[in-house]
N, C-alpha and C positions, 0 to 999 in steps of 0.2 A: 621652697618657696610656698608659705604656708595660703589657703584657702580665703578668700575673701566674703565669699557668700554662704558656702558649704560646710555645715558641721560633721559633727558624726554620722548624723543620718538625715542627708539632705539636709534645707534649707528652714529656717525655723525661726520663729520671733513673734513680736505684739503687731497685731492689724492695724495698717493704713500707719507703721511707723517703720521709718527706712526702707528693709527691702523686704516687706509684707504689703503690699500694696499693688493695686491695679494698673499703676505703669509698670512696677518692676515685674510683676506676673506676665505683663504681654511681652517683656523683654526676654525673661526666662524661657517663658512661649517658644519665643521667634529664634533663640541662640541653641535651646536645643532642639528645634527642630531643622535647624541648619545643618547641625552635628549629624546624627542621626538621618537625615534625607540624603546627604552625601553619601551612607555607607551602603545604601540599596537604591538605587539609580532607577529599579523597576517598580519600587512598592513604599510609598509612603504615606504610613498610616501609626495614629499615634490614639491610644486608650487611655479613657482620665475616668478616676472614681473619686471619690471623697467623704469625710465622715460628715457630720449634721452640724458643725458650727452655720452659726449665721453669714460668717462672713465668707462661707463657700460661693455662694450666690453672687458675691461682688468679684472674688476671684475669679471663679474658673471661667466665665465669660472672656477676663482678660488674658488668660494663660489660652484658651483655644483659638481666641484672636491673631496670640502671636503664633502658633502652631501652624494655624491656614494661614497668617500671611508669608508664612515661610515655603508652604506648599505643602504642607503635612493635611491628608484626611483624618478628622477626629472623631474618634467613637467615644461619647460619654456613656457611663454606668450611670448616673447616680450614685448614693451609698452603699458603700459595697467593703467590706475588711479588705486592709493592706493585699494579704496575701491571695485575695480572691481576685484582685487588681493583676498581681505577677503572674497568679495562673491565666487567667482569660488573657494576659499580655502575649503568654507563648503559645496558645491556644490558638489565637487570632493570627501566629504571625508578624504581631504586630511590630514594626519600626522601636516602639516605645512605650512604654508605660508610665503615665505618671500620679501618683496616689495626692489627693490635695488633703493635707492631715497634719494638725501635731501633736497625735497620737494620745498622750496620757496629758499633757499639760491641758488647763483651762480656756474656756472659750473666747477668751480675749486674745489667743495665740495661734498661729494657723501656720501652716509652711507647706512643703515637697516632699515627694521620696520619690526617685525616679529609678525606672528599671529598665535593662535592656531587652533584646527581644527575646534572651536566654533565661527570660524570669528573673534575673539577680540583680540586685541593688550594683551600682556604679563604682567604679575603681575610682581610687584619688586622682590617675593621669585621666581619665575621662573627665573629673568632674573641676579640673583646672583647663581642661580644652572648651569647656561649655563655658565658664566662667571669661575666659577672655574673648568668647563670642557676645556675650551678654554687655562687655563694656566696649564692644567694635560698634560701628555708625549703624543706628538703626538701615539705612537705606540701602545700605552696602547689603544686608542680606535679605531684603525684603524680593519676594518672586513675582514674574510678569503678571498683571491681571489673569489673563488666561489659562495661567497655573495654580491659580488659588486654591485651597482644598477646601475640601466640603465638611460638612458637620452634619453628624447623625446621632441617635439617642438611639440605644439598644435598650429594649424596658423587660428582658429577660435575662439581665445578669445575677439578678440573685439565684435563679433557679439553675443557671448553668454552674454556677460556681458551686453550688448544691451537690449537682450532679456530679462533680470532677473529684469531690471530696466523697462521695459515697463510693464510687468506681473504689478507691484505695482500701475499701473492706469487702467480706465475704456477702453475696447477695439474701444470703438467709441471717447478717447480722439485724438482730433485733434487741429493742429497748425497752420493749415491752414488758409490763410488772415494774419498773425502776423510774422513780422520782428523783426529780433534778430543779433545782433551783440555780436561776443563771440572773446574773445582772450582768445586763449589756452596756452599764456605763452611758445610756443614752447617746451613743455613740454609731459607728460602722454595721457593727455587726446585729444593730436593734430587731433587723428584719430577718437574716441567713440564721441567727444560731437558734430562736425559738423556732422557728420552721424546718430548719432539720431534725432537730431533736425530737418533736413532734412527728414526723415523717417516720421516723425510726419504731414510735411506739412508744414514747417514753411518756410519762406523764410529769409537765413543765409548769413549774411556778417562776412566771418572770418579772424582776423588775430593771429599772433603765431601759425600761423599751417605748418611753415617750418622750422623747427630744424633740425641743423647742428653740434650737441654735444657742441656748444659753446655759442648759443645763449638765453640757457634755462632763463626764469626770467632775460634776461637784456632790462631792460626798457620795459617791457609791464606785464602783468599780475595782478593778486591781490594785489602785493606788489606796481607796479606800474598804477592806475587806472587811470591815464588821460588818458593814448591811448585807453581805451574803450569810456571813455567820448569824446574825438573828434572824435571817430567813430560814435557815435550815436547822434553826432549833425550833421555829413556831409552825415549821411544815414538816417536820421528823423526815426530812428525803433523805437519799441512799449519798447524792454526792451533791456540790454547792460550787457551781461555776460563777469566776467572777473573771469580765474581760475588761480591757480599756477601750480608749475613745477610737481605735482602726482596729481594736480586735487580734492584734499580734503578740498580745499578750496573756497571760492566765496566772491567776492565783486562784486555787480549790479548798474547798471546806469539806472535811472529811462529814460522815453522818454524826458522831458526837462533836460537830460544834469545833472543829480544830484547824486554823490555819494552816495549809499546805504551800510554802512558796516553791520558786522556780527549781532552788538547789534538790528540796526532796522531789521534787517531781522527775528529773533527770536522773535523780539515781536510783528511782523504782523503775523506768523508761531501759536505762543501762542496765540494769540486773537483769530482766525481764528477755530482752534483746538480745543478752549475752544467751542466754539458756536455749530460748528459741533458733538461734544462729545467726541471728539477724544482723546485732551490731557488729560493722567494720570500721575496724581499726583500734578506735578507743572514743572519748569523748573530749569535747574541745568547752572548758567551761571560760570564765573571766578573772581579771583582778580583783573582783569581787565575791565571787563566790568561794564559801566556806568553808576553811581547813578541815572539818569534819568531812564534807562530802571527796576531799583529797584525800583523808585517809583512809577513807570508806572505799575507794576504788583502788587503793592500793592493798588495803585486806582481800579485796575481790579480784585482783591482777587485772583490772581495766586501764588502761593507758590513760592518763588525764593529762592534756593541754592546756596553758593559762593563754588567751587573746586579750587586747587590749578592750576597755569595755566598751559594749556596741553590736549590735546584731552583725553587722557588716563584718566586723573583724573577726568572729566567733565564724562565719559562713567560709570566710576567707580561709583560717586557717582550717577548717573542716575541708575545703578544696587540697588545699595545699598538701595535708596530710593524708586524703582518701578518706577521713572518718565520715560516717553518715548521723551523728548526733552531737548537737550543742545547743549549749544556752545562757542563760543570764539568770540569777539568784531573784531578779525582778518580773520572770515571768515569761520574757524571752525565748523560746523554745525551738530550735530548728531540728524537723524530722526530715532529715535529708533523703531517706527512702521514700518521701512523699511532697515533699516542696523544696523551695528554693531559697525561704525565710520563714522569720515565725508565722505561725498560725494559732491562737489560741483556741478555737474552734476546734480544727485538727487534733490539738494535742487534748482536748479533751475527750474527741471521740476514741482516743488510742487507749486513753483512760479508761471508759468507760468499757471499750472491749476486754481491758483484763480483766472488767470486773464481772465478765458476763456469766462464769457459771458458778455466780452465789459467792462471791469475794466479797468483803467489806472495807470501802476505802481506807479506814482506819488499819488494817491488815497489811495495805500494799504500801504506804509509806513511813510504815514505821524503821527505817532503815538505816540512819544513823545520827549520833546525838552532836547537833552542832556545839560549835565552838561560839561561845559567847559575845556577841556581836554588836557596835552598837553605831549607828547611822547619822551624822548630822548635815543638813543642808544650807548652806548661809549665804544670804541674797547679800550680793557685793554689787556694787557701782562700776568697779573694773576688776576683772577676772584675773589679771595680771597682777594681783598684789598677791598673788601664792609665789612669785619671785621674790617678793620683798625679804631684807634682811629679815624684820622680826618675826615674819612667818616662817622662813626657815629656820630661823633659834626653835621657836617653838616647837615643830615637828623632831628637831633633833634631840630637845628635851624630852618628848614625850618617847621618841625610839629609846632613851637609856633610862627612861621609868619601868619599860617593859622587860628590860634584862634580856631580850634573844627570847622572849617567851610571849610572843602575839607580833601581830602586823597591822600597820597602821599606812593607810592610804589617802593621801589629799591628793584631790584634782579637780581640774576645771569641768563643771558641767560642758557636754558640747550641745547641749540645746536649751540652755537657761542662766539666765544671769546670776548664776551661785557656785561655788565652793564646794565639795562635797569631801566631807569627811567621814572617814570608816577606821574603824579600831576594833581589832579583834584580838580576845586574849582571856584563858582560863582564871585570869586573876580579875573578878569581876568588878573590884574598886577600885581598877586603872581604866576601866571604863571611861565611864564620865571622867574623871578627872584628868583624862591627856584630850579628849573631848574639847573642854571647855580652855586648856590649855591653848591650844592651836585656836579655837574660835576666839578667843578674848585677842588673838592677833590679826586676826581677820578685821574685825569691826572695830579694837580702839584707833 
């Protein structure tokens, strides 16, 4: 049975439309609170963080009300990266953590990412159980008046998150003498990211640190890397860092102003971790991971597995195979040695730790030559158009054109009303040709 509310990464959509509104967030809170409260009879605690969207001011109170109405005590953390929420959920031994965010989406979207007491995203099985509670009668899950939850704001969440991250590195780790440019996408990392880098002694040039509720991911952040590229060129820094709206993605830029995507970052980390005997098992990528990355791992005797697109699926395959490194081309990278979910700032520190002996970023990331790849996102009214005969016919026609010399992946977005088309082949003249064949079948 397919899920009604949850997608590939929590719940997401346009604000004040269908599932992303105050009424539904009350129901989400009541349902999640009821489910997790029943798992721990002696403690009922939820932790909530959010990114910087204007809608967070309306959705958070509704969510809190639902949780408290179920009998959960709630701690609100304010703007904080998603992995900061996961880390503090685990540290505080809370029943659950909820991040109010739509990640890299524009400001008019919002959503939820839910974490269990272990700091891990919820399984499909648990999400389906919560969905059944969402659709049950509200009065059935309301607690008695004397058992209502209490609500408290934690003012030091940013400092707590920074302290947890710093403990993953040696006490003498210093960034003194290092110049860094960072784009925080006017999102959840706008406080913690520059503060952490400066606390380690770096000279930091920041953009995307003036959120106004409407400018999150607006021509900035990891989905718009040209901004960090320009800043790197202008300031002549050692490394450029670009985060997304909830700071769980990272794209970097070397000192030559070359953009480095998630695949190249993963290749560098895997190679380094193997040399240092830190790497366990191998690496998990996704169906979107570049074929050049797969070949790189073969040449270096590193086991490589592909998961479905979505960092939750990456983490599940990492757990099942006892791997401690995985991620996506988009910059979702999970350092299983340190974290349970993607964390752009944590990955940035691991990169900077690799540079501490005077190495240049451009030397670290020259690991493999990517197979030419084209990606296009097509906005559609109904994502089920992917199953239409004309779409299937176009995909088959494109596959025949490649003649086993490439890959085609056409999939529904799990978070937006879009069909994503990826074509990968060394025959560059076929890239756009195949994309356009499939695109026409979706829009005609």
